[in-house]
C-alpha positions as CSV (number, residue, x, y, z in Angstrom):
1,X,1.5,9.1,2.3
2,X,1.2,12.0,5.2
3,X,2.8,15.7,4.9
4,X,2.5,16.6,8.1
5,X,-1.3,15.7,8.2
6,X,-2.7,12.2,10.2
7,X,-3.9,11.0,6.6
8,X,-7.7,11.9,7.1
9,X,-8.7,8.0,7.2
10,X,-11.6,8.5,8.9
11,X,-13.9,5.6,7.5
12,X,-11.9,2.1,7.4
13,X,-13.1,-0.3,4.6
14,X,-15.2,-2.8,5.5
15,X,-14.2,-5.3,4.6
16,X,-14.8,-8.9,5.7
17,X,-11.9,-10.9,4.9
18,X,-13.7,-14.0,6.4
19,X,-14.8,-15.5,3.0
20,X,-11.9,-16.3,1.7
21,X,-11.1,-19.8,2.7
22,X,-7.4,-20.0,5.0
23,X,-4.7,-21.3,2.8
24,X,-6.3,-20.0,-0.3
25,X,-3.0,-20.5,-3.2
26,X,-3.9,-18.0,-6.0
27,X,-3.0,-20.0,-8.4
28,X,-4.8,-23.4,-7.0
29,X,-8.3,-24.2,-10.3
30,X,-11.6,-23.8,-9.7
31,X,-13.7,-24.7,-11.5
32,X,-18.1,-23.7,-11.2
33,X,-20.0,-27.3,-9.9
34,X,-21.8,-29.1,-11.5
35,X,-26.0,-29.1,-10.8
36,X,-26.9,-30.8,-7.7
37,X,-23.0,-31.7,-7.3
38,X,-22.3,-30.3,-2.9
39,X,-20.2,-27.6,-2.5
40,X,-17.7,-27.9,-0.6
41,X,-17.1,-25.5,2.7
42,X,-13.8,-24.7,4.6
43,X,-14.4,-24.5,7.7
44,X,-11.9,-21.5,9.5
45,X,-13.2,-22.7,13.6
46,X,-9.8,-23.2,15.3
47,X,-7.5,-21.2,12.3
48,X,-6.3,-18.1,13.6
49,X,-5.8,-14.7,10.9
50,X,-1.8,-14.9,11.1
51,X,-2.1,-18.4,9.7
52,X,-2.4,-16.7,6.2
53,X,-1.9,-13.3,6.4
54,X,1.7,-13.3,8.5
55,X,3.2,-10.2,6.1
56,X,-0.1,-7.9,6.8
57,X,0.4,-8.8,10.8
58,X,4.5,-8.3,10.4
59,X,4.1,-5.0,8.4
60,X,1.6,-3.6,10.9
61,X,4.4,-5.1,13.8
62,X,6.9,-3.2,12.6
63,X,5.6,0.1,11.7
64,X,4.1,-0.1,15.3
65,X,8.0,-1.5,16.7
66,X,8.9,1.8,14.2
67,X,7.3,4.2,16.7
68,X,7.4,3.2,19.6
69,X,10.9,3.4,19.1
70,X,10.7,7.0,18.2
71,X,8.9,7.7,20.9
72,X,11.5,5.7,23.2
73,X,14.8,8.7,21.7
74,X,12.2,11.3,22.2
75,X,9.9,12.3,19.2
76,X,6.9,13.8,20.3
77,X,3.9,11.2,20.1
78,X,1.3,13.6,19.1
79,X,2.5,15.7,16.7
80,X,6.6,15.8,15.4
81,X,8.8,18.3,14.7
82,X,9.9,18.2,10.9
83,X,13.1,17.8,12.1
84,X,12.5,15.0,14.1
85,X,10.7,13.1,11.0
86,X,13.7,13.4,8.8
87,X,16.2,12.1,11.3
88,X,13.2,8.9,11.2
89,X,13.8,8.6,7.9
90,X,10.9,11.4,6.0
91,X,10.7,11.8,2.8
92,X,11.7,14.9,1.5
93,X,12.3,15.6,-2.6
94,X,15.6,17.7,-1.7
95,X,16.8,15.5,0.2
96,X,16.5,12.1,-2.0
97,X,16.8,14.4,-5.2
98,X,20.2,16.9,-4.6
99,X,21.6,14.9,-1.8
100,X,21.3,11.1,-3.3
101,X,19.3,10.1,0.1
102,X,17.6,7.1,-2.0
103,X,16.9,5.5,1.1
104,X,14.0,7.4,2.2
105,X,11.7,6.5,-0.8
106,X,11.1,3.4,1.3
107,X,11.8,4.0,4.9
108,X,9.1,6.7,4.9
109,X,6.7,3.8,4.9
110,X,7.3,3.2,8.1
111,X,7.6,6.5,9.8
112,X,4.4,8.0,11.1
113,X,3.4,11.8,12.3
114,X,1.8,11.0,15.3
115,X,-0.5,7.9,17.1
116,X,-3.9,9.0,15.0
117,X,-1.4,8.9,11.5
118,X,-0.7,5.5,12.4
119,X,-3.9,4.0,14.5
120,X,-5.6,4.9,10.5
121,X,-2.5,3.6,8.7
122,X,-2.2,0.3,10.3
123,X,-6.4,-0.3,10.5
124,X,-6.5,-0.3,6.7
125,X,-2.9,-2.2,6.4
126,X,-4.8,-4.9,8.4
127,X,-7.9,-5.1,6.9
128,X,-6.6,-4.2,2.6
129,X,-4.3,-7.3,4.0
130,X,-6.5,-9.1,5.2
131,X,-8.1,-9.7,2.3
132,X,-5.0,-9.5,-0.4
133,X,-2.8,-11.6,1.9
134,X,-4.1,-15.3,0.7
135,X,-5.0,-13.6,-2.9
136,X,-0.4,-12.3,-3.4
137,X,0.7,-15.0,-0.6
138,X,2.8,-13.5,2.5
139,X,6.0,-12.5,-0.3
140,X,3.6,-11.0,-2.3
141,X,1.9,-8.7,-0.3
142,X,5.1,-7.8,0.9
143,X,6.5,-6.7,-2.7
144,X,3.0,-4.7,-3.6
145,X,3.3,-2.9,0.5
146,X,7.7,-2.2,-0.8
147,X,7.0,-0.8,-4.3
148,X,3.7,0.8,-4.3
149,X,4.8,2.8,-1.4
150,X,7.8,3.7,-3.4
151,X,6.2,4.7,-6.4
152,X,4.2,7.3,-3.8
153,X,7.3,8.5,-2.3
154,X,8.8,8.2,-5.3
155,X,5.8,11.1,-7.3
156,X,5.7,13.0,-4.5
157,X,9.1,13.8,-4.5
158,X,8.7,14.7,-8.4
159,X,5.9,17.1,-8.3
160,X,7.5,18.0,-5.0
161,X,11.1,18.0,-5.8
162,X,12.7,21.0,-3.8
163,X,15.8,23.7,-4.1
164,X,18.5,24.5,-1.5
165,X,16.7,26.5,1.0
166,X,13.1,25.8,0.4
167,X,13.2,21.9,1.4
168,X,9.7,21.3,0.3
169,X,7.5,18.6,1.5
170,X,7.9,16.1,4.3
171,X,5.4,13.6,4.0
172,X,5.8,10.1,5.8
173,X,3.5,6.8,6.4
174,X,2.1,4.4,4.7
175,X,-0.8,5.6,3.0
176,X,1.0,5.1,0.0
177,X,1.8,1.2,-0.2
178,X,-2.3,1.6,1.4
179,X,-3.2,2.7,-1.6
180,X,-1.7,0.3,-3.7
181,X,-2.6,-2.6,-1.9
182,X,-6.5,-1.1,-2.9
183,X,-4.7,-0.9,-7.2
184,X,-4.0,-4.4,-7.0
185,X,-7.3,-5.7,-4.9
186,X,-9.2,-3.1,-7.7
187,X,-7.5,-5.6,-10.3
188,X,-7.5,-8.9,-8.9
189,X,-11.1,-9.0,-7.9
190,X,-12.1,-8.7,-11.6
191,X,-11.3,-12.4,-11.7
192,X,-14.2,-15.1,-12.2
193,X,-11.8,-17.8,-11.1
194,X,-11.9,-16.6,-7.6
195,X,-14.0,-19.3,-5.2
196,X,-16.1,-17.0,-3.8
197,X,-19.7,-16.0,-4.9
198,X,-20.1,-13.2,-7.7
199,X,-22.3,-10.4,-5.7
200,X,-19.9,-10.7,-2.6
201,X,-16.5,-10.1,-4.3
202,X,-18.7,-6.7,-6.7
203,X,-19.0,-6.0,-3.4
204,X,-15.6,-6.4,-1.9
205,X,-15.1,-4.6,-5.2
206,X,-16.8,-1.3,-4.8
207,X,-16.0,-0.9,-1.1
208,X,-11.8,-0.7,-1.8
209,X,-13.1,1.5,-5.2
210,X,-15.1,3.8,-2.4
211,X,-12.5,4.2,-0.2
212,X,-9.9,5.2,-2.7
213,X,-12.5,7.5,-3.8
214,X,-12.9,9.3,-0.5
215,X,-9.1,9.1,0.6
216,X,-8.5,10.7,-2.8
217,X,-11.4,13.9,-1.5
218,X,-10.0,14.0,1.6
219,X,-6.8,14.7,0.9
220,X,-7.4,16.7,-1.4
221,X,-9.5,18.9,1.0
222,X,-7.1,19.3,2.5
223,X,-5.2,21.7,-0.3
224,X,-7.8,23.6,-1.5
225,X,-7.9,24.7,2.2
226,X,-4.4,25.3,3.0
227,X,-4.6,23.3,5.8
228,X,-1.4,23.8,7.8
229,X,-0.8,20.2,8.1
230,X,-2.0,18.5,4.1
231,X,-1.8,14.7,2.9
232,X,0.4,14.2,0.4
233,X,-1.8,13.1,-2.5
234,X,0.8,12.9,-4.7
235,X,2.1,9.7,-2.6
236,X,-1.4,7.9,-2.5
237,X,-1.7,8.8,-6.7
238,X,1.8,7.1,-7.3
239,X,0.9,4.2,-4.4
240,X,-2.2,3.7,-6.2
241,X,-0.8,3.8,-10.2
242,X,1.9,1.1,-9.4
243,X,-1.1,-1.2,-7.6
244,X,-2.9,-1.4,-11.0
245,X,0.6,-1.4,-13.1
246,X,1.1,-4.7,-10.5
247,X,-2.5,-6.5,-10.8
248,X,-3.3,-6.2,-14.4
249,X,-0.8,-9.3,-14.9
250,X,-1.7,-11.6,-13.1
251,X,-5.3,-11.3,-13.0
252,X,-5.5,-13.6,-16.4
253,X,-3.3,-16.0,-14.3
254,X,-5.1,-15.8,-10.9
255,X,-7.0,-19.3,-11.3
256,X,-4.0,-20.9,-13.0
257,X,-1.0,-23.2,-12.6
258,X,1.0,-22.4,-9.5
259,X,4.2,-22.5,-11.3
260,X,2.6,-20.4,-14.2
261,X,0.9,-17.1,-11.1
262,X,4.2,-17.1,-9.3
263,X,6.5,-16.8,-12.8
264,X,3.4,-13.7,-13.6
265,X,4.6,-12.5,-9.8
266,X,7.6,-12.8,-10.4
267,X,7.7,-10.8,-13.6
268,X,5.9,-8.1,-12.7
269,X,7.4,-8.0,-9.7
270,X,10.9,-7.4,-11.7
271,X,9.2,-5.7,-14.2
272,X,8.6,-2.3,-11.4
273,X,11.4,-2.2,-10.1
274,X,12.8,-1.8,-13.1
275,X,10.5,1.0,-13.7
276,X,11.4,2.5,-10.8
277,X,14.5,2.7,-11.0
278,X,14.7,3.7,-14.3
279,X,12.2,6.8,-13.6
280,X,13.8,7.3,-10.6
281,X,16.8,7.9,-12.6
282,X,15.0,9.8,-15.2
283,X,13.5,12.4,-12.2
284,X,17.0,12.6,-11.2
285,X,18.3,13.6,-14.0
286,X,15.5,16.1,-15.4
287,X,15.8,18.2,-11.5
288,X,19.4,18.9,-12.0
289,X,20.2,19.5,-15.0
290,X,17.2,21.9,-14.6
């Protein structure tokens, strides 16, 4: 999430989604092979990544399509103005809280501040999506993206609500949702039931943690140096906390039968949606009475 600055994702996470077999279901039962028992490996040759990560490609495509349509309609591809960003759905606390434009909490997750901002966010989304979608499934990954994006924008509005005449932060970008994927992966990669060597899982999880820490530091540095275009770390934090919360109830059941895991997923996503509505109403009521 960027408040008028490409978000500095200068070093994309190094992940290797190829270690996860295509079509891997998180609800399948896994066990350690007995001594001298041959371990079957599923080959990915002839399988496209689209086959096991369709939602990742769809989300990347939607973000790119929105940016293309913006540019074709006269928006600067390098540095859009605040008016242009708001016209296309960027987040703003004043418009959300005072004018009831709640749809901006979601639309802002698909609007980007220039080509570099788009490219860095999509690179991160692509890498994290290829790692996370075989665990979450297409619907699960989409739900995490949407809920984390809304959560990040909501926290940003709560901290930077703006007042009449001073609109506050103009936020745009998918990085709040990307941080949500980081949060849920940090939790899911703790499961001992993943069909991946433990050392490899540990390396992947540490890479995701390092990615989150690095970008929180980069985001904070733009405010410290009072850059004219700053990264909205509140949106990052909101998305990250949402991802962590979504991941907690899924870890104990990641190796459970399909129905149990799907039930846990539905409860987690519906519960988070209700929580965000309650928080949104509470924040709105607070600022309205302030």
